[in-house]
C-alpha positions as CSV (number, residue, x, y, z in Angstrom):
1,M,6.1,-21.9,26.6
2,K,7.7,-18.9,27.8
3,N,4.9,-17.1,29.8
4,I,4.3,-13.8,28.2
5,K,2.1,-11.4,29.0
6,K,-0.7,-9.8,26.7
7,Y,-1.3,-6.5,25.8
8,I,-5.0,-5.4,27.0
9,L,-6.3,-3.1,25.0
10,G,-8.5,0.4,26.2
11,M,-12.1,0.6,24.5
12,A,-13.4,3.9,26.6
13,T,-12.6,6.0,23.0
14,A,-12.9,4.3,19.7
15,L,-11.5,6.4,17.3
16,C,-13.8,8.5,15.4
17,L,-12.5,9.9,12.1
18,C,-15.5,12.0,11.9
19,Q,-18.6,12.5,14.3
20,S,-20.8,9.7,12.7
21,C,-18.7,7.2,12.1
22,D,-17.0,4.7,14.7
23,V,-13.7,2.8,13.5
24,L,-11.7,0.4,15.7
25,D,-9.2,1.7,18.5
26,I,-6.2,-0.6,19.2
27,D,-3.7,1.8,21.3
28,P,-2.8,-0.2,24.4
29,T,-3.2,0.9,27.7
30,G,-1.9,-2.1,29.9
31,N,-0.4,-5.6,30.0
32,Y,-2.1,-8.9,31.9
33,S,-1.4,-12.4,31.9
34,E,-3.3,-15.0,29.8
35,T,-5.6,-15.9,32.3
36,T,-7.0,-12.5,32.5
37,A,-7.0,-12.3,28.5
38,F,-9.3,-15.1,28.6
39,N,-11.8,-14.0,31.1
40,S,-14.2,-12.5,29.1
41,I,-15.3,-11.8,25.4
42,K,-14.9,-8.3,26.3
43,N,-10.8,-8.6,27.7
44,L,-10.7,-11.3,24.2
45,D,-11.6,-9.1,22.1
46,L,-9.2,-6.5,23.9
47,Y,-6.4,-8.7,23.2
48,V,-7.6,-9.5,19.6
49,K,-7.2,-5.8,18.7
50,G,-3.6,-5.3,20.3
51,F,-2.6,-7.4,16.9
52,Y,-3.7,-5.2,14.8
53,S,-0.7,-3.3,14.7
54,I,0.9,-5.4,11.8
55,F,-2.0,-3.4,9.3
56,Y,-0.4,-0.5,10.6
57,V,3.5,-1.2,9.9
58,N,2.2,-2.2,6.3
59,S,1.1,1.3,5.7
60,Q,2.2,3.4,3.2
61,L,0.8,6.3,5.0
62,Y,2.4,5.4,8.6
63,V,6.0,6.6,7.1
64,D,9.1,6.7,8.9
65,A,12.0,9.1,8.9
66,N,13.2,6.5,5.9
67,C,9.9,8.0,3.9
68,L,9.4,4.1,3.0
69,M,7.1,3.6,0.1
70,D,6.6,0.9,-1.4
71,D,5.5,2.1,-4.7
72,G,9.0,4.1,-4.0
73,A,11.3,1.2,-5.8
74,S,9.2,1.2,-8.6
75,D,9.2,4.1,-11.7
76,L,5.9,5.6,-10.2
77,I,7.7,7.9,-7.1
78,K,10.6,9.8,-6.9
79,Y,13.0,10.6,-3.7
80,S,13.7,13.8,-4.2
81,W,16.6,13.6,-1.6
82,Y,20.0,11.5,-1.6
83,G,22.1,11.7,1.4
84,V,19.7,11.9,4.3
85,D,17.5,8.6,5.2
86,G,14.3,9.7,2.5
87,G,17.5,8.9,0.1
88,K,17.4,5.5,0.6
89,M,15.6,4.7,-2.5
90,N,17.5,6.9,-4.6
91,R,20.8,4.7,-3.2
92,F,19.1,1.9,-3.5
93,F,18.7,2.4,-7.4
94,Y,22.3,4.0,-8.3
95,Q,24.2,2.1,-5.8
96,S,24.9,-1.8,-6.5
97,N,25.7,-3.1,-3.1
98,F,23.3,-1.0,-1.4
99,V,21.1,-4.2,-0.7
100,T,23.2,-7.2,1.0
101,P,21.8,-9.6,3.3
102,Q,23.6,-8.4,5.8
103,G,21.2,-4.9,5.5
104,N,18.2,-4.7,3.6
105,F,16.8,-1.5,4.5
106,R,13.1,-2.9,3.4
107,S,13.2,-5.9,5.0
108,N,10.2,-7.0,7.0
109,W,11.5,-10.2,8.1
110,N,12.2,-9.7,12.4
111,D,8.8,-8.0,12.3
112,M,7.0,-10.4,10.7
113,Y,8.2,-13.3,12.7
114,T,7.8,-11.3,16.2
115,R,4.0,-11.4,15.0
116,I,3.9,-14.3,14.1
117,R,5.6,-15.3,17.9
118,Q,2.6,-13.6,18.9
119,L,-0.2,-15.0,16.7
120,N,0.8,-18.6,17.6
121,E,0.8,-17.6,21.4
122,Y,-2.7,-17.3,21.1
123,F,-3.3,-20.4,19.8
124,Y,-1.6,-21.9,23.0
125,D,-3.3,-19.7,25.4
126,L,-6.9,-20.5,23.7
127,K,-6.7,-24.1,24.8
128,K,-5.8,-23.8,27.5
129,Y,-8.2,-21.2,28.9
130,G,-10.1,-20.3,26.4
131,N,-12.7,-23.2,26.9
132,G,-15.3,-20.9,28.8
133,L,-16.2,-18.6,26.8
134,N,-19.3,-18.6,23.7
135,P,-17.6,-20.6,21.4
136,E,-19.0,-18.4,18.2
137,E,-17.9,-15.5,19.6
138,V,-14.2,-17.0,20.2
139,A,-14.4,-18.7,16.2
140,A,-14.8,-15.0,15.1
141,R,-12.2,-14.1,17.4
142,T,-9.7,-16.9,16.0
143,A,-10.7,-16.2,12.3
144,E,-8.8,-12.7,12.9
145,V,-6.1,-14.0,14.6
146,R,-5.7,-16.7,11.7
147,F,-6.1,-13.6,8.9
148,M,-3.1,-11.9,10.7
149,R,-0.8,-14.8,10.7
150,A,-1.5,-15.6,7.1
151,F,-1.7,-11.8,6.3
152,A,2.0,-11.5,7.9
153,Y,3.1,-14.9,6.1
154,Q,1.9,-13.4,3.1
155,E,4.1,-10.2,3.4
156,L,7.0,-12.5,3.7
157,V,7.1,-14.7,0.7
158,I,6.5,-12.1,-1.8
159,R,9.4,-10.7,-0.3
160,H,11.7,-13.6,0.2
161,G,9.6,-16.3,-1.4
162,G,10.0,-20.2,0.2
163,V,10.1,-19.2,4.1
164,I,10.0,-20.8,7.1
165,L,6.5,-22.1,8.4
166,R,6.2,-21.8,12.3
167,T,2.6,-22.8,12.7
168,S,1.7,-25.1,15.2
169,E,-0.6,-24.2,17.5
170,E,0.3,-27.0,19.9
171,Y,3.3,-25.0,21.1
172,I,5.5,-22.4,20.3
173,D,8.7,-23.1,19.0
174,G,11.7,-22.2,21.6
175,P,15.5,-22.3,21.2
176,E,15.6,-25.8,20.7
177,E,13.2,-25.3,17.3
178,R,15.4,-22.4,16.6
179,A,17.4,-24.8,13.4
180,K,14.3,-25.2,10.7
181,A,14.5,-25.2,6.7
182,R,12.6,-23.0,4.7
183,S,9.4,-24.5,2.6
184,S,8.5,-24.2,-0.6
185,E,6.9,-21.2,-1.8
186,T,3.8,-24.1,-2.8
187,E,3.9,-25.3,0.5
188,C,3.5,-21.6,2.3
189,W,1.0,-20.7,-0.5
190,D,-0.8,-23.8,0.6
191,F,-0.8,-23.0,4.4
192,I,-1.8,-19.1,3.7
193,L,-4.8,-20.0,1.8
194,E,-5.9,-22.7,4.0
195,E,-5.4,-19.7,6.3
196,Y,-7.0,-17.0,4.4
197,K,-10.4,-20.1,3.8
198,K,-10.8,-20.9,7.6
199,A,-10.9,-17.0,8.5
200,A,-13.0,-16.5,6.0
201,N,-15.8,-19.5,7.1
202,D,-15.8,-18.0,10.6
203,L,-15.6,-14.0,10.2
204,P,-18.9,-11.3,9.9
205,E,-20.1,-9.7,6.9
206,S,-19.4,-6.8,9.0
207,W,-19.1,-5.1,12.6
208,A,-21.1,-2.7,14.0
209,N,-20.5,1.0,15.5
210,S,-16.5,1.0,17.3
211,D,-15.8,-2.7,15.5
212,A,-16.1,-1.1,12.0
213,G,-12.5,-1.4,10.8
214,R,-12.1,-5.4,12.0
215,L,-11.6,-8.1,9.7
216,T,-14.1,-9.6,7.5
217,K,-15.5,-12.3,5.5
218,G,-14.7,-10.1,2.5
219,A,-11.7,-9.0,3.7
220,A,-10.2,-12.9,4.2
221,Y,-11.7,-13.7,0.7
222,G,-10.1,-10.9,-0.9
223,M,-6.7,-11.3,0.7
224,Q,-6.8,-14.7,-0.6
225,A,-8.3,-13.6,-4.4
226,R,-4.8,-11.6,-3.9
227,A,-2.7,-14.7,-2.0
228,A,-3.8,-17.2,-5.0
229,L,-3.0,-14.7,-7.8
230,Y,0.9,-14.3,-6.5
231,A,0.2,-18.1,-6.2
232,K,-0.9,-18.2,-9.7
233,R,-3.6,-20.3,-9.0
234,W,-6.1,-18.1,-11.2
235,D,-9.4,-20.8,-10.7
236,K,-9.0,-20.1,-6.7
237,A,-8.2,-16.3,-7.6
238,I,-11.5,-16.0,-9.5
239,E,-13.6,-18.3,-7.0
240,A,-12.8,-15.8,-3.9
241,C,-13.1,-12.8,-6.2
242,E,-16.9,-13.9,-6.9
243,E,-17.4,-14.3,-3.1
244,V,-16.2,-11.3,-2.5
245,L,-18.8,-10.0,-5.4
246,K,-21.3,-11.7,-3.3
247,L,-21.2,-9.6,-0.2
248,D,-22.2,-5.9,-0.1
249,Y,-19.5,-4.0,-1.5
250,T,-19.9,-1.5,-4.5
251,L,-17.7,0.5,-6.8
252,L,-18.2,4.4,-5.5
253,P,-19.7,6.8,-8.5
254,G,-16.3,8.2,-10.3
255,T,-17.4,10.2,-13.8
256,S,-16.0,13.5,-11.3
257,Y,-13.0,14.1,-9.6
258,E,-15.3,14.8,-6.7
259,S,-17.3,11.8,-6.9
260,Y,-14.2,9.3,-7.3
261,Y,-12.3,10.9,-4.2
262,K,-15.0,9.9,-1.6
263,I,-13.2,6.4,-1.6
264,F,-10.5,8.1,0.0
265,T,-12.2,10.4,1.9
266,S,-15.1,8.6,3.4
267,V,-15.2,6.8,6.0
268,N,-16.4,3.2,6.2
269,N,-17.8,3.8,2.5
270,K,-19.2,0.9,0.7
271,E,-16.0,-0.1,-1.6
272,L,-13.9,-0.5,1.3
273,I,-12.6,-4.1,1.9
274,L,-9.6,-3.6,4.1
275,P,-8.9,-0.1,5.7
276,V,-6.7,1.0,8.6
277,Y,-7.9,3.6,9.8
278,Y,-6.2,6.5,11.9
279,E,-7.8,9.8,14.4
280,K,-5.4,13.1,13.6
281,G,-4.8,15.2,17.2
282,Q,-2.2,15.4,19.4
283,N,-1.6,12.0,21.1
284,K,-4.2,10.2,18.7
285,K,-3.2,7.5,16.1
286,Q,-2.4,10.3,13.4
287,H,0.6,10.1,10.9
288,N,3.2,12.1,8.7
289,F,2.4,11.6,5.6
290,D,1.6,14.9,5.2
291,T,5.0,16.1,6.3
292,Y,7.2,14.2,4.3
293,F,4.8,14.7,1.0
294,C,2.9,17.5,1.0
295,P,3.1,20.9,-1.1
296,P,6.1,22.5,0.4
297,F,4.3,25.6,0.8
298,D,1.8,24.2,3.0
299,S,4.2,24.3,6.3
300,K,4.9,28.3,5.9
301,P,2.2,29.1,7.9
302,W,3.3,26.8,11.3
303,T,7.0,27.0,10.2
304,G,7.8,30.3,8.9
305,G,8.9,28.9,5.5
306,A,8.1,25.5,2.5
307,N,10.0,23.4,5.5
308,N,8.1,20.6,4.6
309,G,6.6,18.0,1.9
310,A,7.9,16.8,-1.4
311,A,10.3,14.3,0.0
312,A,9.1,12.2,-2.4
313,T,7.1,13.5,-5.6
314,P,5.1,11.1,-8.6
315,S,7.1,10.5,-11.9
316,D,6.0,11.9,-15.2
317,E,5.8,7.7,-16.0
318,Y,2.8,8.1,-13.0
319,A,1.3,11.1,-14.2
320,S,1.5,10.8,-17.8
321,S,-0.4,7.2,-17.3
322,F,-4.0,9.4,-16.9
323,D,-5.5,9.7,-20.6
324,I,-6.9,13.3,-21.6
325,K,-10.0,14.0,-23.3
326,V,-9.4,15.8,-27.0
327,N,-12.6,16.9,-28.8
328,G,-14.7,14.8,-26.7
329,V,-13.1,12.3,-26.9
330,Y,-10.2,9.9,-24.4
331,Q,-7.0,9.9,-25.5
332,A,-3.4,9.0,-24.4
333,F,-1.4,11.8,-23.4
334,D,1.6,12.8,-25.2
335,W,3.7,15.9,-24.5
336,D,4.4,15.8,-27.9
337,K,1.5,17.2,-28.7
338,L,1.0,19.7,-26.2
339,N,0.0,21.7,-29.0
340,V,-2.8,20.1,-29.6
341,Y,-4.2,20.2,-25.8
342,G,-3.8,24.1,-26.6
343,N,-0.5,23.8,-24.4
344,K,-2.7,23.3,-21.1
345,P,-1.6,19.1,-20.2
346,F,-3.7,19.5,-16.9
347,D,-7.3,20.3,-18.4
348,N,-9.4,17.7,-19.4
349,R,-7.9,14.9,-17.8
350,E,-9.7,11.8,-16.8
351,P,-10.8,11.8,-12.8
352,R,-8.4,9.5,-10.9
353,F,-5.8,12.1,-12.4
354,Y,-7.2,14.8,-10.0
355,A,-7.9,12.3,-7.4
356,S,-3.9,11.3,-7.5
357,I,-2.1,13.7,-8.7
358,L,-1.4,17.2,-7.5
359,Y,-0.1,20.0,-10.6
360,N,0.9,23.4,-11.3
361,G,-2.5,25.5,-11.0
362,A,-3.9,23.2,-9.0
363,S,-6.7,24.6,-6.5
364,W,-5.5,23.4,-2.9
365,K,-6.5,24.4,0.4
366,G,-7.9,28.1,-1.0
367,R,-4.9,29.1,-3.7
368,T,-3.2,27.8,-6.5
369,L,-0.1,25.6,-6.3
370,Q,2.7,27.2,-8.1
371,L,4.8,23.8,-8.9
372,Y,7.1,26.4,-11.3
373,V,10.5,27.5,-11.3
374,D,11.0,29.5,-8.4
375,G,7.3,29.7,-7.4
376,D,6.1,29.2,-4.0
377,D,6.0,25.9,-4.0
378,G,9.1,25.4,-6.7
379,Y,11.1,23.0,-8.6
380,M,14.2,21.7,-8.4
381,D,16.4,19.7,-10.5
382,F,17.4,16.5,-9.1
383,S,21.1,15.8,-7.4
384,T,22.9,13.5,-6.0
385,A,25.1,16.5,-3.7
386,G,24.2,19.5,-1.6
387,Q,20.5,19.4,-1.7
388,D,18.9,17.2,1.2
389,N,16.4,18.1,3.4
390,V,15.1,21.0,0.7
391,H,11.7,21.0,0.1
392,R,11.2,21.3,-3.3
393,S,9.4,18.8,-6.4
394,T,11.9,17.2,-8.8
395,T,9.1,15.7,-11.3
396,G,6.7,18.8,-11.2
397,Y,4.0,17.0,-9.5
398,I,2.7,16.0,-5.6
399,F,0.6,13.8,-4.7
400,R,-3.0,14.0,-3.9
401,K,-3.8,10.3,-2.8
402,F,-4.1,10.3,1.0
403,M,-3.3,14.0,1.3
404,S,-4.6,15.8,3.7
405,N,-7.2,19.0,2.7
406,D,-8.2,19.6,6.3
407,P,-7.0,22.9,7.4
408,E,-6.6,22.0,11.1
409,Y,-3.9,20.0,9.7
410,N,-0.6,21.8,11.7
411,F,2.3,20.2,11.2
412,T,3.6,20.4,15.1
413,N,1.3,18.7,17.1
414,V,-2.2,18.2,14.6
415,L,-0.7,15.5,12.0
416,S,-2.5,13.2,9.4
417,G,-5.4,11.3,9.9
418,Q,-6.8,10.1,6.6
419,Y,-7.1,6.1,6.5
420,W,-4.9,3.7,4.4
421,I,-6.6,1.4,2.0
422,E,-4.9,-2.3,2.3
423,M,-7.5,-3.4,-0.3
424,R,-10.6,-1.8,-2.1
425,L,-13.5,-3.4,-4.3
426,A,-11.7,-1.8,-7.2
427,E,-8.5,-4.2,-6.7
428,I,-11.2,-7.5,-7.0
429,Y,-12.6,-6.8,-10.1
430,L,-8.4,-6.5,-11.5
431,I,-7.5,-9.7,-9.6
432,R,-10.4,-11.6,-11.1
433,S,-9.7,-9.5,-14.8
434,E,-5.6,-10.8,-15.0
435,A,-6.7,-14.2,-13.8
436,Y,-9.3,-14.5,-16.5
437,A,-6.9,-13.8,-19.0
438,R,-3.8,-16.3,-17.6
439,Q,-6.3,-18.6,-18.7
440,N,-7.0,-16.9,-22.2
441,E,-10.5,-16.0,-21.3
442,F,-9.8,-12.0,-22.5
443,E,-13.5,-12.0,-23.0
444,K,-14.2,-11.9,-19.6
445,A,-11.0,-10.1,-18.2
446,Y,-11.7,-7.3,-21.0
447,A,-15.6,-7.2,-19.2
448,D,-13.9,-6.3,-15.9
449,L,-11.7,-4.0,-17.2
450,K,-14.7,-2.8,-18.2
451,T,-16.4,-1.9,-15.0
452,I,-13.4,-0.1,-13.9
453,R,-13.3,2.5,-16.7
454,D,-17.0,2.4,-16.7
455,R,-17.2,4.2,-13.5
456,V,-14.8,6.9,-14.6
457,G,-16.6,7.5,-17.9
458,L,-13.5,6.1,-19.7
459,P,-14.4,4.0,-23.3
460,Q,-14.1,0.4,-23.3
461,L,-11.0,-1.1,-24.4
462,E,-10.2,-2.8,-28.0
463,Q,-10.0,-6.9,-26.4
464,K,-6.9,-8.7,-27.1
465,N,-6.5,-12.2,-27.1
466,N,-3.1,-13.1,-26.2
467,W,-1.3,-11.9,-23.0
468,S,1.2,-9.4,-23.8
469,D,-1.0,-6.8,-25.3
470,Y,-3.4,-7.3,-22.5
471,L,-0.5,-6.9,-20.0
472,T,0.1,-3.6,-21.5
473,D,-3.3,-2.3,-20.7
474,L,-4.3,-4.4,-17.4
475,A,-0.7,-2.6,-16.3
476,K,-1.7,0.8,-17.3
477,E,-5.4,0.2,-15.4
478,R,-3.7,-1.3,-12.7
479,I,-1.4,2.6,-12.5
480,C,-4.2,4.5,-12.3
481,E,-6.6,3.0,-10.2
482,L,-4.2,1.6,-7.5
483,G,-0.8,3.8,-7.7
484,L,0.2,4.8,-4.6
485,E,-1.6,1.4,-2.8
486,G,2.0,-0.1,-2.7
487,H,1.0,-2.5,-6.2
488,R,3.3,-1.6,-8.5
489,Y,6.5,-2.8,-7.6
490,F,5.1,-6.6,-6.5
491,D,3.0,-6.0,-9.8
492,L,6.4,-6.0,-12.0
493,I,8.0,-9.0,-10.1
494,R,4.5,-11.0,-10.5
495,W,4.9,-10.4,-14.2
496,G,8.8,-10.9,-14.8
497,I,8.8,-7.5,-16.4
498,A,10.5,-5.8,-13.4
499,V,14.3,-5.7,-14.9
500,Q,13.1,-4.9,-18.1
501,T,10.9,-1.9,-17.2
502,L,13.5,-0.6,-14.2
503,N,17.0,-2.0,-15.0
504,Q,19.2,0.9,-17.2
505,K,16.3,3.4,-17.4
506,R,16.0,7.1,-15.9
507,L,12.4,8.9,-14.3
508,H,11.2,11.7,-15.7
509,G,9.5,15.0,-14.7
510,I,8.4,18.5,-15.8
511,K,10.1,21.6,-14.9
512,I,7.9,24.7,-15.4
513,E,9.1,27.7,-16.0
514,K,6.4,31.0,-15.8
515,K,7.0,33.4,-19.0
516,G,4.7,36.2,-18.4
517,N,1.4,34.9,-18.0
518,D,2.2,31.3,-20.1
519,F,4.1,28.7,-19.2
520,V,7.0,26.4,-20.8
521,Y,7.2,23.0,-20.0
522,E,10.0,20.2,-20.4
523,K,10.4,17.2,-20.1
524,V,13.2,16.4,-18.2
525,E,15.7,13.6,-16.7
526,C,14.8,13.5,-12.9
527,D,18.0,11.3,-12.3
528,T,21.6,11.9,-12.7
529,Q,22.2,8.5,-14.2
530,D,20.7,5.0,-15.1
531,R,18.8,3.1,-12.4
532,L,20.6,-0.3,-11.3
533,F,18.2,-3.0,-11.2
534,P,19.5,-6.6,-11.6
535,E,17.6,-9.9,-11.5
536,R,19.1,-10.4,-8.1
537,Y,16.5,-7.7,-6.7
538,T,13.6,-9.4,-8.0
539,I,14.0,-11.3,-4.6
540,F,14.7,-10.4,-1.4
541,P,17.8,-12.0,0.5
542,I,17.4,-13.7,3.6
543,P,18.8,-12.1,6.5
544,F,22.4,-13.1,7.3
545,S,20.7,-13.0,11.0
546,E,18.6,-15.4,10.4
547,L,21.1,-17.9,8.3
548,Q,23.8,-17.6,11.2
549,T,21.1,-18.5,14.1
550,N,19.1,-21.1,11.9
551,I,21.7,-23.4,10.6
552,L,18.8,-25.1,8.4
553,C,17.8,-21.8,6.7
554,E,19.4,-21.5,2.7
555,Q,20.3,-18.0,1.0
556,N,17.9,-17.3,-2.3
557,D,19.9,-18.8,-5.1
558,L,20.3,-15.0,-6.4
559,W,21.8,-14.0,-3.3
560,K,24.3,-17.1,-2.8
């Protein structure tokens, strides 16, 4: 094996998102040999924490110049630009050859395999250098590594189908092992599920103080449940969900917007199963989420104009999924009933609407948002020419979920510090509900949906007793509960309805104009042409570079 130096991570200063809450620090401060990494549990901790960057690259908050979010490839988000990097999602839908085996802007193939090799090195080194350490303490750290290796493969499989399993713990694949065939998707899920099971056996239920945010038994069972759902192993998904529900997690109260929003603002809260923590501040682990997606006028004090935000905004397909209360009773929202709502479409919506979406007239950072034509935050019709880097919403909405309401944020050296949620308890109930429905246990399936809806004060749904009708209810709940958290695109693929939902469709927004003291609302198309989502988009192509260097690897059938 090539002797590759290991990153050792500094523990002197734990990331602190609030004065009383310690969270995980994973910033590298140097690199040392394998023998040093296994010299003590403290060093081993630092070595293992270096692998946690896998969760940061998967975080939808840590966006780069491409502003990419997985939900942007669905019907929930509309990107405002076309020609610059942030417009890649529009070109993905508009240009039939934008994704090819030679170039796929959403593929994580190379990154995940680089990380898998590094994780495999841990197992190889452990056998050589780890015998002098406390076995129980080593087992917990090894369980973390197992979890992350399973997570890396899971991220590959949900995109590419069956992939190349390089999992030996006795040696590291070198040039002579380069040629290796893909395993079947079933074989991949077998490995992933078994790794999560092993991890769950040795991970603690919680970590203390500055280790908060490390992987836990609940995270392993939770991710096993998600993997089993994708693998269509309904019994295993239910079993894993029930293991999570035995642990110390709880749904936060949510009958008001303020109480529900604590899910996203209260560090280490009891609903979080796998959070990914950041820290705002110069030279800290902060991110650019607000820079790209905030209300445009937010940046004026720092830039002298509305020069940030609105690179992508919620579609009306997303916003109108949230119910409205009329005469004390919740009902589906419908723009054709504006007169019934007293021309106030944003009043009396369910709590999750206000936690997820900012709208015209919303109170934000001490001001009232003006998301109308010629308002401070503005509106613009989407175009494929002449508006790149113009910061105006093309849908009439702005993200609220994960957005920072922190007045210290200055768009220069103090950026965003809010945390990403890879998994939380609400997803567990939704996974179990779906698995029950797949087994025709609809009473149990709707009981789990009731738990989710009870939390936000919504009425119980009428039980349906067939998959198609149930899926309509489930899909709406997953949109309203998990929207912007990176699930929708993969939900559509998993359910086999991505083509019918996305192909030859156009997204919509709301164009608002101010007339005196009143507003006029017009539902508009915010696409200039029908979107393209052919069948081949339901799976990623194997990268051409892999096919060139691995003669045993074959392309997915839809991309041949």
